[in-house]
C-alpha positions as YAML, in Angstrom:
chain: A
units: angstrom
residues:
- id: 1
  name: ASP
  ca: [-5.96, -21.71, -10.99]
- id: 2
  name: TRP
  ca: [-5.15, -17.89, -10.95]
- id: 3
  name: ASP
  ca: [-9.00, -16.29, -9.46]
- id: 4
  name: THR
  ca: [-8.43, -18.99, -6.61]
- id: 5
  name: HIS
  ca: [-4.97, -17.57, -5.86]
- id: 6
  name: ILE
  ca: [-5.97, -14.09, -5.65]
- id: 7
  name: GLY
  ca: [-9.13, -14.81, -3.93]
- id: 8
  name: GLU
  ca: [-7.13, -16.75, -1.82]
- id: 9
  name: VAL
  ca: [-4.62, -14.54, -0.96]
- id: 10
  name: ALA
  ca: [-6.67, -11.36, -0.57]
- id: 11
  name: ARG
  ca: [-8.87, -13.54, 2.52]
- id: 12
  name: SER
  ca: [-5.02, -13.92, 4.18]
- id: 13
  name: ALA
  ca: [-4.46, -10.48, 4.15]
- id: 14
  name: VAL
  ca: [-5.30, -8.15, 6.91]
- id: 15
  name: PRO
  ca: [-8.92, -6.45, 5.89]
- id: 16
  name: VAL
  ca: [-8.00, -2.65, 5.38]
- id: 17
  name: PRO
  ca: [-11.09, -0.58, 7.41]
- id: 18
  name: GLU
  ca: [-14.16, 0.01, 5.61]
- id: 19
  name: THR
  ca: [-13.45, 3.77, 5.73]
- id: 20
  name: ILE
  ca: [-10.30, 3.63, 4.11]
- id: 21
  name: ASN
  ca: [-11.19, 1.88, 0.89]
- id: 22
  name: GLY
  ca: [-14.12, 4.25, 0.77]
- id: 23
  name: LEU
  ca: [-11.93, 7.27, 1.39]
- id: 24
  name: LEU
  ca: [-9.29, 5.78, -1.66]
- id: 25
  name: ASP
  ca: [-12.14, 4.44, -3.75]
- id: 26
  name: GLN
  ca: [-13.93, 8.35, -3.87]
- id: 27
  name: LEU
  ca: [-10.06, 10.01, -4.06]
- id: 28
  name: ASP
  ca: [-9.23, 7.39, -7.48]
- id: 29
  name: GLN
  ca: [-12.90, 8.73, -8.78]
- id: 30
  name: GLU
  ca: [-12.13, 12.27, -8.06]
- id: 31
  name: ILE
  ca: [-8.39, 12.37, -9.67]
- id: 32
  name: GLU
  ca: [-9.84, 10.39, -12.77]
- id: 33
  name: LYS
  ca: [-12.51, 13.31, -13.13]
- id: 34
  name: VAL
  ca: [-9.60, 15.88, -12.73]
- id: 35
  name: GLY
  ca: [-7.16, 14.70, -15.15]
- id: 36
  name: LYS
  ca: [-9.77, 14.32, -17.93]
- id: 37
  name: ASP
  ca: [-9.67, 18.21, -17.31]
- id: 38
  name: ALA
  ca: [-6.57, 19.11, -15.81]
- id: 39
  name: PRO
  ca: [-3.99, 16.66, -15.88]
- id: 40
  name: LEU
  ca: [-1.48, 18.53, -14.63]
- id: 41
  name: ALA
  ca: [-3.70, 18.68, -11.75]
- id: 42
  name: ALA
  ca: [-4.48, 15.04, -11.52]
- id: 43
  name: VAL
  ca: [-0.97, 14.61, -11.53]
- id: 44
  name: ARG
  ca: [-0.07, 16.85, -8.42]
- id: 45
  name: ALA
  ca: [-2.84, 15.21, -6.28]
- id: 46
  name: VAL
  ca: [-0.96, 12.14, -6.63]
- id: 47
  name: ARG
  ca: [2.20, 13.44, -5.74]
- id: 48
  name: ARG
  ca: [0.53, 14.68, -2.75]
- id: 49
  name: LEU
  ca: [-0.90, 11.23, -2.08]
- id: 50
  name: GLU
  ca: [2.87, 10.01, -2.17]
- id: 51
  name: VAL
  ca: [4.00, 12.26, 0.10]
- id: 52
  name: LEU
  ca: [1.01, 11.61, 2.47]
- id: 53
  name: ALA
  ca: [1.60, 7.91, 2.18]
- id: 54
  name: ALA
  ca: [5.36, 8.19, 3.07]
- id: 55
  name: GLN
  ca: [4.49, 10.10, 5.94]
- id: 56
  name: CYS
  ca: [1.77, 7.79, 7.27]
- id: 57
  name: ALA
  ca: [3.65, 4.57, 6.60]
- id: 58
  name: TYR
  ca: [6.67, 4.68, 8.34]
- id: 59
  name: GLY
  ca: [5.96, 4.26, 11.72]
- id: 60
  name: PRO
  ca: [4.14, 1.21, 10.42]
- id: 61
  name: ALA
  ca: [6.54, -0.20, 8.50]
- id: 62
  name: ARG
  ca: [8.61, -0.40, 10.88]
- id: 63
  name: GLU
  ca: [6.96, -1.60, 13.79]
- id: 64
  name: VAL
  ca: [5.64, -4.32, 10.99]
- id: 65
  name: ALA
  ca: [9.35, -4.63, 9.95]
- id: 66
  name: GLN
  ca: [10.30, -5.13, 13.68]
- id: 67
  name: ASP
  ca: [7.36, -7.63, 15.09]
- id: 68
  name: LEU
  ca: [6.52, -9.88, 12.02]
- id: 69
  name: THR
  ca: [9.03, -12.53, 10.14]
- id: 70
  name: PRO
  ca: [8.79, -11.56, 6.80]
- id: 71
  name: GLU
  ca: [6.47, -14.50, 6.12]
- id: 72
  name: GLN
  ca: [4.13, -13.19, 8.54]
- id: 73
  name: ALA
  ca: [4.18, -9.77, 7.17]
- id: 74
  name: ALA
  ca: [3.86, -11.15, 3.30]
- id: 75
  name: ALA
  ca: [0.68, -12.74, 4.01]
- id: 76
  name: ALA
  ca: [-0.49, -9.82, 5.85]
- id: 77
  name: ILE
  ca: [0.30, -7.39, 3.24]
- id: 78
  name: GLY
  ca: [-0.91, -9.65, 0.42]
- id: 79
  name: LEU
  ca: [2.41, -9.81, -1.51]
- id: 80
  name: ASN
  ca: [5.24, -12.80, -1.21]
- id: 81
  name: GLU
  ca: [8.11, -12.28, 0.61]
- id: 82
  name: GLU
  ca: [10.29, -10.08, -0.77]
- id: 83
  name: GLU
  ca: [7.99, -8.01, -2.48]
- id: 84
  name: ALA
  ca: [6.62, -7.14, 0.83]
- id: 85
  name: ARG
  ca: [10.33, -6.62, 2.26]
- id: 86
  name: ARG
  ca: [10.93, -4.43, 0.04]
- id: 87
  name: HIS
  ca: [7.82, -2.62, 0.18]
- id: 88
  name: LEU
  ca: [8.58, -2.38, 4.18]
- id: 89
  name: ALA
  ca: [11.66, -1.36, 3.61]
- id: 90
  name: ARG
  ca: [10.47, 1.85, 0.74]
- id: 91
  name: LEU
  ca: [8.06, 2.73, 3.61]
- id: 92
  name: GLY
  ca: [10.10, 2.63, 6.38]
- id: 93
  name: CYS
  ca: [13.03, 4.11, 4.88]
- id: 94
  name: PHE
  ca: [15.82, 0.91, 5.80]
- id: 95
  name: SER
  ca: [17.87, -0.75, 3.90]
- id: 96
  name: LEU
  ca: [17.36, -4.29, 2.84]
- id: 97
  name: TYR
  ca: [21.01, -4.97, 3.59]
- id: 98
  name: CYS
  ca: [21.17, -4.57, 7.33]
...
C-alpha cells in the first residue's frame, strides 16, 4: 500500500542531519506566522531561501551527478530516477541532454 511505499522510500533515503531538519522546521513555522500578517515579507523570505538553496546545492548536485548512477542518486534523494535527474540538473545548472 501507499503508506508502506512511503516508509520504504524514507528509509532508503539519505538522512538529513537533525540540526538542518530543526532549522527547516523552525523556518517553516516562522514563515507561516509572518505570512498571516505580512504575506509580502513571507514571499520575500521564501525567495531568499530559494537563492540560498541554489547557491548551497550547486556543488553537491554536480558531485552527486558525477559520482553516482541515476538509480543510486534517486534512492538516496527519495525520488524516482527521472525526478532525481531533473532535480540534480536544476540544482547543478547542467543540461539533461549532454
